[in-house]
N, C-alpha and C positions, 0 to 999 in steps of 0.2 A: 821418240814417241813417249818414253817414260817421263821426260821433262814436260811434254805437252799434256800428258794425263795429270801430272801433279798440278799444273796450272788450271786445268778444267775443273779438277776436284776442288781446288781452293775457291774458284769462282762460283761453284755450286750451280744453281739455276734449275729450271723446271725441265720435265721430260719432253721429248719430241713426240712425233706421231706414233712411235712404237711404245710409248708409255714407260720406257726404261729410265729408271732414276740413276743418279750418280752412285748411290749405294749398290745398286744391282749390276753396274757395269763391269767391275772386275771379274765376276764369275762368267759373264758373257764373253769378255775379252780372252780369258784363258782358254775357253772352248773354241773360239772363232777367229782369233787373231791371225793364225797361220794362213787361213783362207783369205782374210781381208788383205793381208800383206801381199800375197801372191797376185790378187786382182789389182792392187795398186801398182805393182811392178810391171804387170803385163798390159796395163791400160784398160782393163775391163771393169774396173770398179764403178759402180753406179750409186751416187749419193741419194739418200732418201729425201723426199720433199720436206720443206720446213712447215712447222705448225704455226698458223697465223693467230696471234692474239692482239687485242687492242689495249693500249695503256693510256691513261688519262694525260691530257696536256694542260698547261696553265690556263689556256683560253677556254677550257670547258670541253674541247673536242677530244679526239683520241688519235694516237699515233700507232700505225701497224708495226708489230714486232714479229719477226720470224724466228722460231725456236728450232734449231736443228736437233737431230738426235744426239745423244752423248757421244756415240761413235764418230759422227761427222764433226762434232765440236773438237774432238781430240785430233782428228786429221787436219782440220782447218787450222788449229792451233800450231800443229807441227809445220805446216806450210808457212804460217806467219812468222814463226821463229827463224826460219831459213831466209825469208824475204826481207824482214825488217833491216838486218844489217846491210842488205844490198841497196835498199831504197832510202832508208832514213837519213844517212849522211848527206844525201843530195837534196833533201827537203829544205824549204825556206826557214830562216830563223824566225819568221813571223807566223809560222804554223805551230800550234800548240796542242791540237787534239790527238789523243791516243798515240802519243810518242813517248819513248823512254826518257825519263828525267824531266818531262814537261807537264804543266798542269794548267787548269783554268785560272788559278790564282795568278800565275805568271802572266797570262794573257791580259787579264783585266788591269794588272799593275802596269803593264806596258802601255795600255790605252791611257791610263792616268798620266804616265810620263809624257806621252805625245801631247795630251791636252795642256799640260803645264808648260810645254814648249811653244804654245801658241796655235795649236791645231784645234780650233774650237767648234768645228762643224763635223758631224758624223754622217757618213754615207752608209746607211743600213740596207744591205741588199739581201732580200729574202728569196731563197731558192725554193721553188714550189715543189713539194713532195720529192725532194732530191733523191733519197734512197730508193724510191719507187720508180724513178724515171731515168736512171742512168742508162745510157746507150751502151750495150755490150760491146759492140764493135769498136767504139771510141775508147772504151776502157781497156779492152784487150790489146789494142794497138799500143797504148802507153805502157802496159805491163811488159809487152814483148820488147820494148826498147832495152830493158836490162835483163830479161829472162829469156834465154835461148833454148832451155830444156823443153822439148815438145811435150813430154809427159806431164810436166807441171802445168804448162799452158792449157793442155787438154783437160786436166783435172779441175783447174780453176773455172774453165768454161762450163764444165759439167755442173759445178756448184751454182754458177749464175743461172743455169737453165733447169735446175732441179725441180722447180715448181713449188707451189704453195697450197697447203690444204686449209680451206676455209669452210667451217661448219661441215666437215666430213667430205667435202668435194675438192678434187684436185684441179687446180688452175695452173696452166702452163705460164712460164715467165719468160717473155721475150725482151723485157726491160727490167732494170732495177737491180739493186744489191740489197737483199733482205737484212734489215737491222736485227741483230741478235746473235750472229755468229762471230767467232774470233777474227775471221778474215775480212769482214765488211769494213771496219774502220781503216785498215791499211789500204784497201782498194779505193775507198773514197779519197784518201790522202794522195794516192797515186794519180787519180783523175784530176783532182783540184790543184795539184802541184803546178800544172800549166798556168792556172789562174794566178797563183802566187808569183811565178816567174814573170808573168806579164805585168803585174803590179810593181814588182821590184824594178823591172826594166824602165817603167815610167817614173820611178822615184817616189812612189806613194808610201805614206805611213799607214800600216794596216795590221790587223790581227785576225787570224782565222782559227777557229776551233771546230774541226769537222766541217759541217755545212753552215756554221754560223760565221758570218763575215762582217767586219766593220772597217771602214776606210776613214782615216782622219785627214781633213783638209782645213785650209785657213779661211775660206769664204764659201757662202752658199752657192754662188755662181760656179765656183770651181767644183763644188760637190755635185752640182747638177750635170756638169760636163762628164765627170767621172762616172756618175750613175749611168748615163746614157751609153758611154763607150764600153764600160765593163759589162753592162747588160748585153750589148751586142756581141762582145767577145764570148760570153758564156753561152749564148743561144746559138751562135753560128759555129764557133770553133769546138766547143765541148758538148753541144746539143743538150744543154741544161736549161730548163725553163725558169725564168725569173718571175716571181710574183710581183708584178708592178703595182698592184693595189696596196701591198704591205711594205714594199720597199720605199725608202724616204730619205730625204736630206734634212737634218734638223740640227739645232744647237746640241752640243755634246751632253748638256745636262738633261736634255729631253730624250736622249737615246738610251736604249738598254742593250746589254751584251752579257750573255751567260748568266742572266738573272740579276745583274747589277746595273746601276746607273752611276752617273758621275756628277757630283756637286762641287763646283770649284776645283780645289785640289784634292778633294776627298772621294773615296770610293763609298758608295751607298747601296744598300739592298734595294732593289726595285719594289715599287708598291705592289706589283703583281705577286712577287715572291713572298712579301710580308703577308699579304692577304691569304695566300695559299697555306702558309705556315699557321696562321691564326685559325683558319678553318679546320686544319688537321688537329690542332690542340683542342678546339671545341669538340671535335669528334671523340678524342681520347679522354676528355673530361666530361663527357655527356653523362649526366647523373642517372639516366635510365638504362645505361649499358650494364647489364647484369653480370659483371665479372668481379673476381676477387681483387681487392686493392693491390695486392702484391703483383698480380698480372698487369693491372693498369699501370702501376709504377714502372714496370719493366718495359712496357710498350712506349710510355712517355719518354723514358730514358733513352731507348734506342733511337726514337725519332729525333728528340731534341739534340742529342749528341751528334748525330749525323748531320742535322741541319746546321748546327753551329760550327761544325768542322768546315763546312763549305761556306756558309753565308756570314759566319761570325766576324770575319775581317771587315765587313761592310756594315755591321750593325752598330747603332749608337748605344752608349751606356744607358742613357735615359730610357730608351725603348726596352732594353733588356730588363731594367729594374721595374718598369711599369708592367711589362708582360708577366714578370714573376708574381707581382702582387695580384694581377688579374687571374692567372691560372691557379694560384694557391687558393684563391677564393672559390674558384670552380671545384677544386678538389674537396674543399670543406663541404660544398653542397653534396658531393658524392657520398661522403660519410653520413651527412644528415638524412639523405635518401635511404641509405642502407640501414640506419638505425630504426627508421620507420615509426615505431610506436612511441608515445610520450614517455612511458615508463623506461623503455630502453634508452631513449635519448638522455633522460635525466641520469640514469645509472652510469652510462658511458661518460658523460661529462664530469660527474663527480669522481669517477675512477681516474680521470685525467686531471684532477686538481681544481675543479670548479666548485665553489661553495654551493651548499644545498639551495639556498634562496635563489641565487642567480641561475642555477641549473633548472630548477622548477619553472622559473619565469620564462626562460628560453624554451624549455621543452614543451610548455603549454601554449606557446605563441602560435598564432595562426597566420603569421606574416609569411611572405613568399621566401622561397629558398635563397634567392640572391640577397635579400635583405638580411636574413638570419646569418648568412655566411660571413657577414661583417660585424656581427654583434661581439661584444667583449667576451661573453661566455664561450662562444665557439672559437674565438681567437686565442683564448687562454687554453682551452682543451686541446685544440689542434693548432698549437703554436708553430711558427716557422721552424723552430728547432725540432719539434716532434715530427713534422712532415719530412724534414731532412733525414732524420734517423730512420724513418720508415722507408726511405729510398727515393723521395721526390727530387728530381734533378732541378738545379737552379740555373736559369739562363744567365743571371748576373755572375755567378761563380765561373761558368764556362767562358763568359766574356772576359773576365779578369785573366783567366789562364791564357787566352788567346792574345790579349793586348798588353798584358803586364805579367808575363810568365815568372819573372823573378819574384814579384810580390806574391803570386799564387803559391810558390814554393814556401 
């Protein structure tokens, strides 16, 4: 339990329906753990319902997320720690999601490897609202193949049926595994392991990351046969609904998997992922956002570093360089907006090394922000070096660290 608490504390996260934060939990646990422990041991423990929140998706829609209380997250984490060594060694080599020592980067590189071996068609099977529609009986049957402890099985069943609070109202859950708890990724892998084994038995090249699945084949006709037979298997054997409108068989360069697409022998960030990133950078460099530049730089740094850590392996150097120029120009607009008055603008530019004549000419200009952000005066005052010293993160620098780490050092 101590190990579980350390992991939950590291993961942080929002409060559940009891509004208890990570910070408040230790005080609660010291006063109540003996009672909780006894109820877990005698089988009377009742998990709290999860709090439903909606998080944005790439396509503009939302994905439901269930947030358990901190106490339930700790217990779920403890269950997961015990069950992972039981189940994980039996999982497929082609399953990469939420497994120790495995990552999304390994999955997409495996896809590239298969494409380079002649598997140029992708079977992209979309599971419709997978986490919301998991059949509890089918799932528990698969858990019980390796878990015989009735107390643990009963507790997992209680978590599946704990219910969801939406806008203050409790909804019972007869189906689904709420995303957001430490236990749900393992349970999804347990259920979909049957799918992995079926694909292996048929000799298919595939990669799966949680409910994201891509099967690689050599022809469109073969892909259509795989699509039909695997869709039948999912719906009849696992009672998982396939979204046939979104599922498709396409050339590998037209497919997307985990935010990436595949161009020839290269891994590339998908257009959707690039668009989402650019929109977020627009928001963070919106000139009318009334925050201090130090705070703005911090938010940009957090977002850009996180995005590049994941997508940087598929970003082109040219794109990173062009985007750097673009969002430095937007940052210069933010300074211009903050300086506001002509006198302030002239004074600030002169302070940063611009000659008086050029500073006055730029400061008195009535041209648009975007135009002025490219003028010589503003580029001298707010040079690339100056912006870097203030804390602005460079996509180009991060790209070099990812693709040429020896050069970066």
